[in-house]
N, C-alpha and C positions, 0 to 999 in steps of 0.2 A: 528520414532522418540516418545521421550517420550511424555508423556500426558501433557497437560498443563493448567494452572490456569481457575479455573473455571470461566464462566461469570456470572457476576450476573444484575439482573435487565431485562427489556424488548425491551430497546432501548439504543443502545450506542452511538448513533449521532442522533441528532434532530435539523432540521432548520425551523423557524417559520418566513416567509417573510425575509428574510436573503437579505442583499445586501452587496456588497463588489465595493468598487471603488479607484481609485488613483486619486490624483489630482481635487478632487470635482467633478469625473463625475463617475459614479456608470460603472462598468464593467460589473456585474451581478446584478440584482435585483428580488425582489418577490419570492423566492426561498425557499419552502417548502419541506421537506422530512424526512421520520424517516427510520432510519438502525437499524432493529435486528440483534439481537447476532445470526449467522449463516447463514446470507443471502449473496448471490452472485450480484453484480451487475457491470455493463460495464458502461462506461461514454463516451459518444460519442460527436462529433461536429467538426466544421472546425476548421483549425489551426487558433489561436487567439481570440476564441472565450470564454475562460476563465478556460478550463479544469483543468490546473496546480492550478490555483487560486481557485476552488471549492476545490479541493483536500488538498491545503493548509489549507483550512478552518476546513477540518476533522480532522486535526491532531493540530491544535492549533498554527500554524504559522500565519495565517491571523486572525484579529478580523473584524467582520462585523463592516460595516458602519450603517446600520441599522438592524432591527428586532431581534431574539434571536438566538443563537445558544447554545446548551447544548453538553458537551461532556461527556459519563458516568454519565451523570444526574447534570452535575455541568454547570452552566452559565459560561461562558468564561469570561464574564466581570467583575465576582467576584473573579476571579482566580489572583494568582499572579506568580513571576517567577518560584518559586520551585512548584506549583501546577500544571504548564504548563508543566515543566519539568517531574513531575511524569506521567501527562495523556500521554506525547510521548514516555514512555516506555511502554505503554499497546496498541502502534501503532506503527508497523514495516511499514516504507516507502522504496519502490525500485525506484529509479530513473531512467529514461532514459539513463543519462549519467552519471553512477554511478561511484564515485571517491574512491581512494585507496591510501593506503600511500604507495608509490613505493617502501620503504627501507624494508617494513614489508613484511613476508609470509604472504600468503593467510590465512593460519590457524591462523596466529595473528591479520590479518585485519577483520577477521569473530569473532574473540574473542573481538575486541575492545570495543564494547558497554557493556560489562561487566567489562573490564578494567578501562572506564569511569566512571562507576558508582560504583567502588570499589567492585565489587564482584568477588567471586572465581570462575574461571574457572575451570569447569569439563571436564578434558581430554576424560573421555569416552563419555561423551554428543556431545562433540565436535566433535569428530572422528566419532560418528553416525550422526550427520547433516552433515558433509561432505561426506559421503557415500549416506546421503538421497540425497544431489544435484548431485551425480554421481562425485564426485570432491576428491574423496579420494587420487588419485594417484599424486593430484596437492598441497597438503597440505604444500608443503615446496616450492611451487613455487613464483616468486614475480609476481605482479600484469602485470608488461609488458609482462611478458611472457605467458597470458591467451589469449584465442581467444575471440570473442565478447559472444558467448554463454556462455562461462565459465565465465566471468567475469558478465552477468546478473543472472547466477545460485549464483553465490558467493554473488553478491548483496542481493538475494533472503534469503540465508542463514544468513547474518548477519541481515537482519531485523528480523528474526523471532528469533534470537538467544536469545532474551529477552522473549521468550515466548508471544508476543503479542495477545491480544484477536481480533486486528481489523489488516488487513493486505491492505496496499493501493499502487498500483502501477501505477506510472505515464509513459505509453506507455513503458511499460518493452519489448515488443518484436519489436520496431520500426526500432531497427538496424540489425534485426537476420531475417534469411532465414526461410521457413516456418517448416521445420523439426524441427529446435531448436526452433522456435515459439512454436510448439504443447508440445514440450517438457516440455519447461517453464509453460505452461499452464496447463498442467497435474500436475504438483505441486501444484499449486494455486489451483485446483479443489481438490487435498487432502487434502489441508489446510483446505477448507472450509469442506470437508467432516467431519475433526476432532473437526469443530465448530467455526470455524474463521469468521469471517466476512470479506469478500474480496471486495474490490472497485477496478475496473481496467479501466484506461483511456485507451482508442485504438482507432484507425481511421479504424482497420482492421474488416471490418464485415464479412469476411468469417472466421475469427478467432473466432470471437462472433458467428456464426452459428454453428461453428464446436465444441464450449464449449457447445451451450446452448443443445445440445444433449446429454451432459454426466452430467449435474445438472442444476438446477431450477435456471435462472438467470432473473433478470429484466436489461432492456437496457434503460439507461437515455440519454438523448440528452439535450444538450445546444445550444440553435437558439434563435435569438432575445434578448439577456441578459437575458433569462429565462431558467430555467431547467424544461423539459419535460419528461413524459413516453412515450419514441419510441413504436411503435405500433408492435406488433406481427408478422409483415412480415419480419422483420429482422430473 
């Protein structure tokens, strides 16, 4: 893959006593954290604990109900719609249930972020990206023809198409077998080694242990509506 935009500053995402809630009830509260460029974090916690809500805070999908949240040095409460859109171009998101347009080829789906922002698609870079995720042979395939592992690797390719500084993945291996999970994680580790900040929500502790043997990673845990730094026994 080609090199990406240089990250500026010493903190990309910062939470200070942040809370987020629905219907007047806090789902998460008193969360404080600094994510620096090039860091690698896992996010764990039981189903329904608020992992997805935390991740949505990290890319501006949610606004805190209390506390201070800054993304790339900017207070989210001071940002307009266009500002949020610009920030989201700096964060690549991989969802567990990745959605594609079934009438477009895989290649066209991956290039969609560029088309939406009216940027020119560099075909050489697109082919390089497809090769990086091991999907060169599936470039013209339609999404329904792809396996689960191929769809997740395609989702990762689409997430990095805009050369983001931060990669956020929400249970990206939840529907994959062990071998394919390791393959996807190896790609995320490679992105981190290129300087990307990576945050992965997962319930798979074995996957965390496997990855921690390859890269320096911190493990965060959501429990009791709070964000905690998990112990080293993981």
